[in-house]
N, C-alpha and C positions, 0 to 999 in steps of 0.2 A: 394314803395322802402323801404328796410330794411337797416339801417345804424348802425353798431356797433361803439362804441367809439364816440358817437354823441355829447358829451357834451364839447368837447375840440378840438382845433386845426383843422386838416384836416376834421375830422368828422363833427364838428360844421359848418365849412365853407361850406361843401357839403350840409348839412341839410338846411341851410338858402337859398342856391341857388337852391336847388331842390324844396323847398317850393315855391320860387318865380316863378319857371317854372310850378307849378301846380301839382307836385307829391303828392300822398298820402303817408305819412311817418310813419314808425315804427322806433322809435329812442331808441336805447339801450345803456346803460352805467351803471357804478356802482353807480354813484352819483345821488341819488333821487332828492335832492334839485336842482341841476343844470338841470336835465332833466325836472323837472316841470317848471322851469323858461323858458326853451327853448320852451316847448310845449305852454305855455301861450303866449310867444312872437310870435310864428308862427300862432297860432289861432287868435291872435289879428290882424294879417295881412291878415286873411281870409284863411289860409291854413288848411289842415286836417292832424293832427299829433297825435300820441299816444306814450306815454313813457312806456318803459319796463325796470325796474331796473334789471340788469343782470351782472353777472361776467362770461365772456366768457370762462374762464378756467374751468367752471363747465358745463358739457354736458347737464345736466337737465335745466340749465338756458337758454342755446341756444335753446333747444327744445321749451321752453316757448316763446321765441321771435317768432319763426315760428308759434306757435299755436295762439299767439295774432294777428299776421298778418292774419291768416286764419279766426279767429273769428270776427275781426274788418272789414277787407276789402275783405274777400273772398280769400285771398292769396296775392301773390306778383309776380312781373315780374323782379325785380332787387334786388340783395342782395350784399351789400358792406361790406366786412370784413375789417374794418379799425382799430379796437381796438388794441392798442399796448403800450408797455412801454419800456423805455430805461435804460441802466446802463453804467456808466463810471467807468473805473478802469483797472489796469493791471491784466491780467488773473490769475496770481499767487497770487493776493491779494484780489480778490473777493471771496465770499463764494459760495460753490456749491449749497447751498439752494437757494441763490438769482439767480444763473444761472438757476436752475430748474423753479423758479417762472417766470422768463422772458420767458422761453419756454412754460410754461403752458398757459400764456396769448397770447403771440405773435404767436406761432406755433399751439399749440393744440386748442386754441380758434378759429383760422382760419380754422383748419381742421373740428372742430365741425360745424362751420357755413357753410362751403362749402358743407358738406355732407347733412345738413338740406336743404340748398338751392337747391342742385341737386335733392333731393328726390321730391321736388315740381316742379322744372323747367323742369324735364324730361317730365312731362305730359303737361305742358302749354307753355313751351318755355320762354326764357328770358335771362338775363345777370347775370353772377357771376363776381364780380369785387373784386380782392384781392389786398390789398395795401402792397406791398413789400417795396423796397428801392433800391437806387443805390448800396448800400452795399450788395444787393442780388447777385451782379455780382463780387464785389471786396471788400474784407474785409479791414477794416481800424483799425489802432491801437487805443487803449484805449476804444474801443467799441466792443471788440471781441465777447462777448456773444450775443449782439444785432445783430451783423453782421451774426453770425452763425444761429440765429433764422430766419433771412431774407433769408439766403441761403436755409434753409430748406423750407421756404415758396415758393421760386421759384421752387425748385425741386418738391414739392407736386403739385403746380399749373400747371406746365408744363406737368406732368404725367397725371393729371386729365383731362386736355384739350385734350390730345391725346386719352385717353380712351373714352371720350364723343364723340369726332369726329368719332372714329372708330365704335361706336355703333349707330351713326346717331342721337344722342340726339340734340334737337333744343336749345342748350345752348351755348352762347358765354362765353368764359373764358378769362378775361383780367387781366394781372399783371401790376399794376401801380407802377412805381419806382421813387419816389421823391428823389431829392437831399436834401441838408439842407434847411429846411423850417422854417420860423419865426413863430413857435408855442411855447407853453409852454413846449415842449419836454425836453430841458435841465434843466428847472426849476423843473420839476416833476420826472426826472430820479433818480434812485438810484445812489449815487455818492460816490466813494471811493477815488477820487482825493483830494489833499490838498486844492484846490481852486474850486470855482464855475465853472462848465463847460460852454462852449459856442460853437456855431456853427462856422465852418470854412467856409469862403466864397468860391464861391458865394452863397448867401442866397436868397431864393424866398419866396413870400407871399403865404399863404395857399390857396388863391383863384386860384393860378395857378394849384394846384392839383385838387381842386374842379371842375374846368372847364374840366380837363382831365377825371375825373370820370364820369361827366355828359355826356361827349362826348361818352365815352365807353358804357354807358347805352343805348344810341340811335344808335350808329354805332359800330358794332362788330370790335374789333381790338385786336390783340394778346397781345401786351404789349406797354406801353408808359413810356418813361423816361421823368421826369419833371426836366428841367434844363440841361444845357450842361456840367457843371463841372463834375458831377459824371459820365456821359456818356463818357467824355473824359478820365477819369481815367481808366474806364473799357476797353476802346479801347487800350490805351497805355499799360495797364497791360497785355493784350493779346499779344501785339507785343514785349514788353520788360519787362517781369515780375520783374526781379531783379532790373533793373534801376528804375522801378515804386515803388518797395518796398523802395528803398533808398530815393527817392523823397518824398514819403509819410511820412517816418520817420522824415525827416528834416523839412517838411512843416506842417504836421497835428499835430504831437505830441506837439510842443511848442505853437500851436495856439488853442488847445482844451481847455486849462485852461485860465480863466480870471485872473485878479489881485484881484478879490473880494473873501472874505472868503466863505466857503461852507455854504449852508443852513443846518438847523438841520436835522439829518439823518431821523427822524421820518416823515419829510415832503417829502415823495416820493410816487409816484403812484404805486409802486410795491404792497404796502399794503393799502395805504390811498389815494383814489382818491380825486381830488380837488372838493370842493363843489360849485365852482362858474364857470360860463361860461367863457371860455377863448379861443378866436379864435387865437389871435396873442401873440407872445412872447415878449421878451425885448431885442432882438438883437440890439446892439448899432450902427452897421454899416449900409451900404446901403442895402436895401431890394428891390429886383427886383420884380416889379408887374406883369411882363409878361416874357415869355420865347420864344424867336424867334425859338429856336431849337424845342421846344415842339409843337409850332403852326405849324411849317413846317412838323413835323412828323404826326400830326393829319390831316393836309390838304395838302397832297402831290400834289394834282391837282393844287392848287393855286400856289405852287412853280414852277411846270412845266410851267404854264401859264406865270408866272413872268420871268422865264428864256427865254422862247420863245419870250416874248415881248421885253426883253432886247436885245436879239439877233437881232430881226427885227429892233429895234431902231438903234442899232450899224450899221447894214447893210445900212439903209437909210442914216445915217450920212456919212458913208464912200462913198456912191454913190454921195451924194450931193457935197462932197469935191472933188471927182474925176471930176465932171462936172465943178466945179468952177476952 
C-alpha cells in the first residue's frame, strides 16, 4: 500500500492501522525526520515499511514513489492519494501564488499519483483511493481555494473511474470525503485570517477516515462520506442552495476563527512541512470517535438486517398486546 501525506493526520492514522493489519507500506511525505520516526515506529511493531521523501507537486517525486514500491515490494495493489494542504482567508485577500501552491499539492499531486497508480494497477488490479472532502460537493466560505481544489479532485476522480470502467480495467476508484477531522490541518494551513482558524463542528477523529480508507482498499466502493454534517450540508445545498448559502454564512464564518492569535506565517505546510508526527489536532470541543452515518454507508447490509429485526420485534410486540 502506498500512502502519500503519511506523516500527519489522516495519512498517519491510516499508515498505523494498515501496518497493524499486516500491509506492506510505502510511506511518502515531505518531512524526512517525521517519516523516519514513523518507519522506525512501525518496524518496531513488526511491520514492513519504507519511507520516500517526496513533494507530490513534483511529478518526478511521485514517479520515485512508484519506483520505490516496485523495487522494494515488486509493486503495490493499493494507492492512497492523501497529501494535501489548507488555506484560510477571504478570496480577495489571499495571494494568487498561494492559490496556485494549494492546487499544485492538492490537485496536481493527486493527478500525478493517480496516473502512476493506474499505470501499474491496469496490469495487476487493485484500488485507487483519493481523499477529497465534503467540500468536494459544497464550497464553504473562508476556505474557497481549498474547496475549489477538492471540487477539482472530485471531477478528476469521477471521470477517471468512468474511463477505467469503460475500458474494463480491474481498478476500483474510491473518493473519500471527510468532514472536519481533528488533525493538525488548521494548525498547518496557510492563514490569512486575523485569528487562529479552527474546525466547525461536528468534528471527527482521524481514525474514522482511516477505517473508511482501509475498507475501500478491501471492498470496492464508489465514494464514502465520513461524518454526517458535511453530507447534510451537501444534501440541503442541492435542495435549497440559496437558503444553505445564508445558513453557512451565518454559522460557519463566525465559528471558523478562534479567539487565539494566529501562528507565525512561516509556520504553514504550504512551504514548510511539520517535522514531527502529528495524528491528532488541538480541537477544544467534542471529537466524535465514530460516525454512525459512515458505518451505515459502509455496511448497508447490517442496516437492512437491523431494520428488518426492528420491524419483526415491533410486529411480535403488537401481536402479544393484541392477544392480551
